[in-house]
KEKE-296988 format. One line per field, with one value per residue (C-alpha): x, y, z; residue in one letter. Coordinates in Angstrom, 1 decimal, decimal comma. Layout:
<marzas>
u	c(X:...)
v	c(Y:...)
w	c(Z:...)
residuo	c(A:...)
</marzas>
This chain:
<marzas>
u	c(6,7:7,3:10,5:11,1:13,1:15,5:14,1:17,2:17,8:19,1:17,2:19,9:19,3:15,6:16,1:18,3:15,5:13,3:15,5:16,2:12,3:11,8:14,6:13,0:9,8:7,9:6,4:6,0:2,5:3,6:6,7:8,9:7,1:10,3:11,3:8,4:7,5:8,8:7,2:7,0:4,5:5,1:4,1:6,7:6,0:7,1:10,5:13,4:15,8:18,6:16,4:15,9:19,5:20,0:17,4:18,9:22,3:21,1:22,1:18,6:16,7:16,2:14,8:12,5:9,4:8,6:6,0:2,6:-0,2:2,3:-0,3:-1,7:1,7:3,3:6,5:5,2:2,9:4,6:2,2:-1,1:-4,2:-7,0:-10,4:-12,5:-16,3:-18,2:-16,3:-15,3:-11,6:-11,4:-7,7:-7,0:-5,8:-9,0:-11,1:-14,2:-17,1:-19,8:-22,8:-26,3:-28,7:-27,7:-30,7:-32,8:-36,2:-38,3:-37,7:-38,7:-36,2:-33,2:-34,1:-34,3:-31,0:-29,5:-30,4:-29,1:-26,0:-25,4:-26,3:-23,8:-21,1:-21,0:-19,8:-21,4:-24,5:-24,5:-27,2:-27,6:-29,6:-30,1:-30,2:-30,7:-31,5:-31,2:-33,2:-33,2:-37,1:-37,1:-35,7:-36,1:-35,4:-37,0:-36,5:-36,9)
v	c(-0,7:0,5:-0,2:2,5:0,9:3,3:4,2:3,4:0,0:-2,7:-6,2:-7,8:-5,0:-5,7:-9,3:-8,8:-7,0:-9,9:-12,6:-10,6:-10,3:-13,9:-15,1:-13,0:-15,0:-12,4:-13,6:-11,0:-10,7:-12,4:-13,6:-10,8:-7,7:-6,3:-6,1:-3,8:-2,2:1,4:0,5:-2,6:-2,5:-4,7:-5,3:-3,3:-5,3:-8,4:-7,3:-7,8:-5,1:-7,3:-7,5:-3,8:-3,2:-5,6:-4,0:-0,4:-1,7:-2,9:-0,7:-0,8:0,4:4,3:4,4:2,6:4,4:3,1:5,7:4,6:4,9:4,8:4,9:8,2:9,4:12,7:10,4:8,5:11,1:14,6:16,3:17,7:15,6:17,6:16,6:18,7:18,7:21,1:24,4:23,5:22,2:20,0:20,1:23,4:26,5:27,4:25,2:23,6:23,8:21,0:21,1:19,6:17,5:14,0:12,4:13,9:13,5:15,5:17,5:20,9:19,9:19,3:22,5:24,8:23,0:23,9:27,6:28,0:26,1:28,4:31,4:30,4:30,2:26,4:25,4:21,8:20,2:16,6:14,7:11,1:9,0:6,0:6,7:3,5:4,1:1,7:-0,7:-1,3:-1,1:2,2:4,0:7,8:9,4:10,3:6,7:5,9)
w	c(1,9:-1,7:-3,4:-5,9:-9,0:-10,8:-14,3:-15,8:-14,1:-16,1:-16,4:-14,3:-11,6:-11,7:-11,4:-8,5:-6,8:-7,5:-6,3:-3,1:-2,4:-3,4:-0,9:1,8:1,3:-0,6:-3,9:-6,4:-8,0:-11,5:-13,0:-14,5:-12,4:-11,5:-15,1:-15,8:-12,8:-11,4:-7,9:-6,1:-3,2:-0,2:3,5:5,3:8,5:6,9:5,8:8,2:8,7:6,9:3,7:3,8:4,2:1,1:-1,0:-0,3:-1,4:-4,6:-7,5:-9,2:-6,2:-6,1:-2,7:-0,2:1,0:4,4:5,7:6,9:4,3:1,3:-1,4:0,0:1,1:-0,3:-0,3:-3,3:-4,8:-4,2:-6,6:-5,4:-6,8:-8,2:-9,3:-11,6:-11,0:-13,4:-12,9:-9,3:-8,7:-5,7:-4,1:-5,9:-4,3:-2,8:-0,3:-1,6:0,8:0,0:2,2:2,4:4,4:5,9:4,2:1,4:2,4:-0,3:-3,4:-1,2:1,4:-1,1:-3,0:0,3:1,4:-2,0:-1,8:1,9:0,9:-1,9:0,1:2,7:0,1:-0,7:-4,3:-4,1:-2,8:-1,4:0,2:1,3:-1,1:1,4:5,3:7,2:10,7:13,6:11,7:8,0:8,0:9,4:6,1:6,2:2,9:-0,4:-1,7:-5,3)
residuo	c(M:V:V:V:V:R:K:D:A:T:P:A:E:R:E:A:I:A:R:T:L:L:A:S:G:H:L:L:P:E:P:G:I:A:A:Q:S:A:Q:L:H:L:D:A:G:A:L:S:E:E:T:R:R:Q:L:R:A:L:P:G:V:E:R:L:I:E:T:P:Y:Q:L:A:S:R:A:L:H:P:D:K:T:T:I:Q:V:G:D:V:T:I:G:G:A:Q:P:V:V:I:A:G:P:C:A:V:E:S:K:A:Q:I:L:E:A:A:R:A:A:K:T:A:G:A:Q:M:L:R:G:G:A:F:K:P:R:T:S:P:Y:S:F:Q:G:L:G:L)
</marzas>
């Protein structure tokens, strides 16, 4: 669960949030964290419905985010995440195709895979640098 604290919450309102969490058995990571944070991350399973009701009623609380996987949820991060790799934007409007072998076994093999991937429309190349098999002593790959 994430407790989203209002941006304009007063120090007294933030302190009330901290007191409610402490009373429910949740210790904050460090003293005064509620006075500084815009979001407090908690284990939702440990909060009783009564504590959730109390938190929702506090004037300093904007909302509670109770969806699974809050840190990856659109409820917490509504904007798309994009990552720029060279001239390729991952997470943008166009899908990015990344292709390559499971294990890089030779220079010739990875160059052949790169040419095939590019011809097929891939924008990026990937390849496993270390590919342990059933036994750690049966490594297959290019190595150092």
